[in-house]
N, C-alpha and C positions, 0 to 999 in steps of 0.2 A: 504494499500499499504506500510505503514511503517513496518508493521509486516512481510510482504513478503520480504522486503529488509533485515531486520534484520535476519530472519531465513535463507535466501539465503547466507548472509555473514557468519553466523555461520557454515553452511554446507560446504561452499567453504573453509573456514579456516581449518575445520576438514579434508576435503579431502586432502589439502596440507600436513597436518601432517601425515595423513595415508600413503600417497605416500613416504614421507621422511622416515617414520618408527620410528621417535623419536619425542616425547615420545611414549611408547607403545600404541597400538590401544585402549586398555581398559581405559587407563588414559585419552587419548584424548576424548573418549566418555563420560567420567564422566564430564570433564570440559565443553564439549558441552551441556550436559544435564543441568549443573548448570547455564550456560550462558542462555539457553533457558528459565529456570525458572526465572531467575532474570529479564529478559525482558518481563515476563508475557506470553510467548508463550506456556509454559507448566504450568498448575496450580500447585501450590506447593504441595497440598495434593495428587497429582497424579504423582508427579515426579518420584517416584520409583515403580510405579505399573508395569513397564516392567519386573521386577524381578519375577512377578507372572504370566507373560504371558505364555500361554500353550506351545509356541515354545521354551522358555528357559528351562521348566520343561522337555519337550520331549528330547531336546538335551542332557541334563544331564543324563537322564535315558538311552539313547542309548549308551553313552560313558560307563556307568557302565555295561550294558548288553554286550557290546562289549568285555570288559575286562573279564567278566564271561565266555563268549563262547570261548575266547582264552585259559583261564585257563583249561576249560574243554577238550581242545584238538580238538575242532571241525575242525579247519582249518589244523591242523597237519595231520589228517588222509588223507585228500586229497592232501596236498602239498608234502607229502612223495612220492607220485606217480610221481612227476616232476622229481625226480632223476633217474627214469627209462627211461626218454626220450632219444632219440638218439642225434646225433650231429647236426641234421637238424635245422638251425636257424629259418626257417618258422614254423616248429612244435613247437619249444621252445617258440617263440614269441606268437603264437596262444594260447598255453596252459597257459602261465604265464598271459597273458592279460585277458583271459577268466576267469581264476580262480580268479583274483583280482577283476574283474567286478562283479562276483557273490557274493564274500564276501562283497564288498562295497555296494551292494543292501540292505544288512541287518545289517551292522555294520559300524563304523566310517571308513571314507576313509583313513585317516592317519594311523590308527591302522592297516588296511589291508595292506597298502604299508610297513609299518615297519615290519610287521610279514613275508611278502614274500620277501623283499628286500635281506636278507641274502641268501634265496634260489636261487634267480636270480643271485647274485654275484658267489656263488659257482658253478651254472650251467654254467656260462660263463667261469669261471677260469678252470673248469674241461676240457673244449674243447679249452683252450688257445685262448679265445675270449675276447675282452674288455668288461667289464660290461656295458659300455655305450650302447651297442647294445640292451640291455634288460631293463634297468632301466627307460628310458623315456616311452617306451611302458607300463611298469608296472604303472608308475604314471598316465599316460593318461587313462589307462584301469580303474583305480579306480574311476576316474571322470565320465567316461561313465557308470559304474555300479551304481553309486549314483542316476542316473536319474530315475532308474526303480521303486523305492518304495518311500513312504512318508518319511521313516526314513533313506533313502540312503544317504542324504546329508543335511546339515542345510538350504540351500536355499528352498528346498521343504517344510520343516517344516515351515519356516518363511512365504512363499507364502500362505501355507494352513491357517495360522493364520490370514493373512490379508484378505483372502477371508471371514473368518468368521466375521471380523469387517465390511464388506460391506453388512451385513445382509443376509448372505448365509451360508450354512453349510461348514465346513472346508472340503478340499479334503480328500478322503479316502486313505487307505494304498496302494491300487493298482491303483488308479486313474492316477498316473504318468505313469504307464506301457504302456498305449496305445501309448504314444509318446516315452517313455524312451527305451522300448525294440527295436523298429526299429532303433532308433538312436544308441544304444549301439551295436547292431549287425553290422550296416553299419560301424561304427567307428572301431570296433575290426577287421572287414575284411580288412579295409583300412590299419590299423596298421600292421596287420599280413603280408600283401603282399607287402607293400611299406616302412615301417619304416626302413628296412635295407639299403635302398637307400638314405634316408633322414636324419637319425640320425648319427651324427658324430661319426667316429671311433676313439676313443681315444687310439691309440696304445701305448704300453709301460705301460699299467695299468692292465695287466692280473694277477698280483699278488701283494700281500702287499709289497714285496721288491721293486717292481717297483715304488710304490708310495712313500714310506717313506725312502728307502735307509738307513735303520738304521745301516747297517754295517759300513757306513762311518762316524758315529758319536759316536761309542762306542769302549771302550778299557779298559784295565786294569792298574791300577796304585798301586805301593807298598807304604805302609806307614812305613817309617824308625822310629827309636826310637826317633829321635830328631824332628820329624815333629810336627807341631802346632796342628794337628788333633788327635795325639795319646793321648789317655785318654778321649777325648770328646765323649759324646753320640750324637745321631743324632738330638736330641731336641736342644742341644747347637749348633750343626752345622747349623741348620736352621736360626740362628740369625746371621751368618756370612754374610759379605757384598756381597760376591759373591754367588748368588742364581741362577746362569744360568747353574749350573752342577747338574745333577740328579745322586744321588748315588743309583743305582738300585739293588745292591747286595754287599755282603762281602763274600770273600773266606778266610777261616781260617782253617788251618790244613787240607786242601783239602776238607773241607766241605763248601758248598755254603749256605749262608743265603740270600734269595732273598726277596726283598721288606721288609727290616729289620724294626722293630719297632722303635719308637722315643726313647725308653730307651736303644736300642742297643748301646754299647759302641765300639768305634774304638780303636783297640789295635795295638801296634807296631808289625810289621810283617804282618799285614792284607794286603790283596789285594782287592782294591775296584774296583767293576765294575761300570764304570761311563759312562754317555751319555752327550756329550757336543760338541759344534762346536770347530774348531781348535783353534781359538784365546781364547775362554773361557777356553779350556783345558790347554793351555800353562800358562795362568794367574793363573789358579787353581794350577797347579804344583808349580810354582814359589812362590805363596803366602803362600803355606802350606808346603813347603819342601818335596814334594812327588817325587816319582821316576816313570817314565814311564816304565812299566814292559815288554811291547813288542809292536811291530809295526803290528802284524797280526790283521786283522780285525775280529770283533766278530759278530756272527749272533744271530738269535732269540733263539737258544738253551741255550744261556747264561742267558736268562731273564725269563725262565719258569721252573717249577718243579711240583711235585705232588700237591703242595698246592698253587702255585703262577702261574698265567697265564699272558701272553701277548695277549691283545684282541684289535681288530680294531673296532672302533665305530664311530657313526655319531651323531652330536648334533641335537636333535629334534627341531622344531619351539617351541618357548616359554620355552625352557629350562632355568634353573637358571643360566647356564653358559653364555647365550647370553650377549654380551657387557661387559663380565667380563674378567679379566686376571687370570693366575695361581696365582699370588701373592694375588689378592683380594679374590679368592676362597679358597686359602690355601689347594689345593687338597690333598696333600701328608699327612697332619696332621688331617684335618677335615674328610677326606673321605677314608684314606688309599689307595690312588691311586697315582702312579707315572706316570706323563705325559712324554712320550719319544719322541713324535713327533706329529706335527699337519700339515695336508694337506688341501688345499683349492683348489677347482676346479681340484682335481686330482693330484695336485703337492705339494710336501712338502714345507712348509714355512721355509725358512732358517734363519729368524731373531730370536733373543733371545726368548726363550719360555716364559720367565717371562713377556715379553712385548706384546705378541700376545693377542689381543682382540678377544675373540671367536665370531663366527657368526653361525646362524642356518645353517646346511648343512656341517659344517666343519668335517673333519674326524680326529679322535684322536687315537694315538697309546698308549695304557695304560698298566701298569703293575699293577695287582690287585690280591689279595687273592681270591681263588675260592669261599670260603664261604661268601664273601661280594658281590658277583657279582649282584645278583637279587635286593637286597636292594639299593646298590649304583646306579645301573642303573635306578631304579625307582626315587630315590631322585634327581638325575641329569637330568632325562629325556633323556637318551641315548638309542641308538639302536645298538646291537652287530651285526657286519657285517660278521666276519669270520665263524660264525655258528649261527643257529637259537637258540633262548632260548627255551628249551624244557620244556613243562608243563606236567608233568606226572599226569594222572588222572585215577581213576577207571571208569569202564565202566558205572557204575550206574550214576556217576556224568555227564558223557557225555550225556546219555539219558535223565536224569533229567533236565539238563540245556536246552537241545533242545526242551524238552516237555513244559517246563515253557515259554520259548521264543515263541514257535509256539502258545500256548494258548493265550499269550498277543497279538500276531499279528492277530489271528483268531477273538478274541473279538473285536478289533478295526476295522478289515477288514469288518465284518458283522454288524458294528454299534451297537453292544451290550454294548460297553463301549468306553468312549472318549479315544483317543489315549494316552494322557498324563497320564490318570489315570491308563490305562492298563500297560503301560510301566514302570511307577513308582512302580506299584505293583509288576511287574516282577523283577525289580531291588531289591526291598526290600526282595523278596522271595530268590533271588540269595544270599543276605547277610545272610538271616535266615538259609539257608542250607550251607553256607560257600563256595558257588561256587566263591564268591568274598569275601576275607577277609575284615574285617571292615577298616583296614588301606588302603587297595586297593580301598575300596568304595569311598573314598574321593580323593585318588591320581589319579584315573582314570578320574575324571571330569576335564575337561579343563576350570579351573575357569577364566582365562582371557577372553575366549569366553562368558562365562555366564555372567560376569560383563559387557562386551561390549554390548551384546545383551540387557540386562536389562536396560542399559543406553541409547542406541541408539534408541530403539523402541519408547519411548515416543517422542523423537525429530522427528522421521520419521512420526509418527502419527500426529504430529502438521503441517505437510505439507497440510493436508486437511482443517482444520478450519481456518488457516491463508490465505488460497487462494493461497498458493505457488505452490501446486500440480496443480491447475487449470491453473496457468501462464505457467508452464513448459509443461503441456499437450497441451496447445494452440500453443506453439512454435513448438511441435512435430507434431501437427495436422494441421499446417498452410496450407498444401496442400492436406488435407485429402479428399476433395471433388473430387479430381482427382486421388486418390490412391485406388487401389483395396484392398480387405481384405488381400491378401497375402502380399502386400507391408506394410501394417500397422503393421501386426504381424512381418514381417521381420525386419522393422525399430526398433521396441521394442527389439527384440532378439539381433539384432546387437549392438544397443546402450548399452544393459545390458552386453553383452559379452565384449565390449571394456572397459566398466567400471570395470568389474570383473578382467581384466587382470592387472589393476592398483591397485585396492582396492577391492579385492575380498569379503572381509567380509562385506562390506557395500552395495554392489551392490543390493542384493535382498531387503534389508530393504529400500533403497531409491527408488527403481524402482517400488515396488509393489504398494504403494499408488498412484504413478503417473499412472500406468497402469489401476488401478481402475478408476481414474478420467477421463482418456482418454475414457474408455468404457462408462462412464456416459455422456460425451459430445457427443459421437457418438450414444448413445442410443442403445448399443449392449451389449452382455454378456461380462463380464470381464474375463471369464475363459480363452479363448484363449490367451489373453494378459498376464494373470498371468502365464500361462504355459510357454509362451515365456520368461518371467523374470526367471522362475525357470531354464529352459534350459540354458540361456545365463549366468546366475549367476554361474552355475556349470562348463560350458565348457570353462574354462579359460586356453587355451593351448599356448598362445603366449609368456608368460614370466614366469620366476620362481616365480614372485610375484603373479601370478594368483591363486595359491592354496598352501597349506602347503604340499601337496604331491609332487608338483613340487620342492619346496625348499629341501625337504627331499632327493631327488635323485641328487641334484646339485653337492654336493662334491663327493660322491661315483661314480658318472658317469663322473666326470671330465668335466662337461659342462660349457661353457660360457653362459652369459646372452642372447646372440643372437642365441644360438643354438635352442632354444624351437620353434621359429616361423617356422623353416625349416620343421618340421613335424607338428607343431601346426597350421600353416596358411591353408595348404590344408585340414587338419582334421576339422578345423573350418568351412570351406566351405562345406564339406561333411555334417557336423551336421546341417548347415542352410538348405541345399537343401532337407535333409530328414525330419527335424523337422517341417518346415513351413507347407507343405501339410498334415504332420500327425496331427499337431495341429488343422488345419482347418476341417480335416475329423473327428477327435474325439471330438473336442470342437468348433463347428461352431459358428459364430457370432449370 
């Protein structure tokens, strides 16, 4: 009983920190593992066996393969067709949701959303429609698509691994399709015909100008001969007390120097293109003896050239920018990026840029040299919104990447090779033939997820030997003698779904051993309950916390926290109504 109380307390404390979001989930998982080890709940020699778990290897391999398929241009071929769609919102919603669902069945959900989000935004803006109308369907479609295959989403892989620990073979590649396909079809149809009535229309966000209003914050100032800035280079300027002003360019003898280097010297007579709030601009002029050159507003044309671009981006979950400020990251000098504006929930943040603490889903307006785009975006984990990042590839690379991936899927589908070995081999082959560069090989792996799973799996597995799973199962099955099979499956599904909307990453890991224990107490097959866990852990539509895909569209869509349930609640009901009978038909007790 003491072990149950201790493990329950550890898990409860971890859940609290997961919901709070600080410290990050992988750090919380590591401390939870250490605590479980210190109390003897997890044997010391087995503390880190989770990092060798097939689920961890499989997820890492899927992330690498996703990057390789994107590089090969697999999705670009299909997504280009979206630009030929008409103005019909129903047709656009159906196409974008179906495409992201198909992609998510075979690649990382978040990667599929990141790839297609710029397409959805451009499509909406082309017809003067707020992007919010397409972005939530895009995110939800990625979750529905992940239900179809073993590699479609991490919960499927985790559940398959726990099935193997229950002395059964793991689920195969297409075992999830019996339930996943009808649920995905039903969900997509509902989104297609009803999302436009349930998703909030965020008017006034049909263009970049509507969100950032950059023309209100930019102007030209002249540097007189007696100015304090005359003779300083930009490296010296960065040490000035006032760092709330961005020098985005210098006009000298009618020649524009955009995003100037740190060694560029400010000369008397120069005109500086600056971006700042009214108060900061006034202080900047007074402190440095500068003259306001004109009162006319400046637009985007003043910030771009053949070599310098102004780009609209969104911060991905787990980006190095999360919880950091511009001052801490030193974006201008470490990454060669000028931050011009920040928007959150579709509205520009008007406080001083240097004091803004970034969050996942924030939209950034950046000035950056074209040659640095790809590397900088990978380092900072950003997604470009104003246009897709194009990966040019030779036809043989496209066919080769698809053939290698199909071979790995085929070997695992027909049980000729374990899934983690087949996918790891395919990932290594991608690196060998340079479908994924060696640097991308490691950058494409979501290491916080890997660390989180490696640490949390041994803690979750301790639920069984300590009797904690038995205790929780007994509570859930207290009325089981009066519950029909569909009620038992439904209770597991709904419990997992609610947990996933708060702490998505941990829901499958915690509920899978409980589901297995429930099946043992009922003396029935664990398969229907494990399938319920997989569906519930993926279908987290009620909050942006439910999945990284939901967080990713939060800023560009301009959504509030409470907007998700308006479409997510009826969609969740649709999923429950379809999945429970489908589970009992395909995986009877």
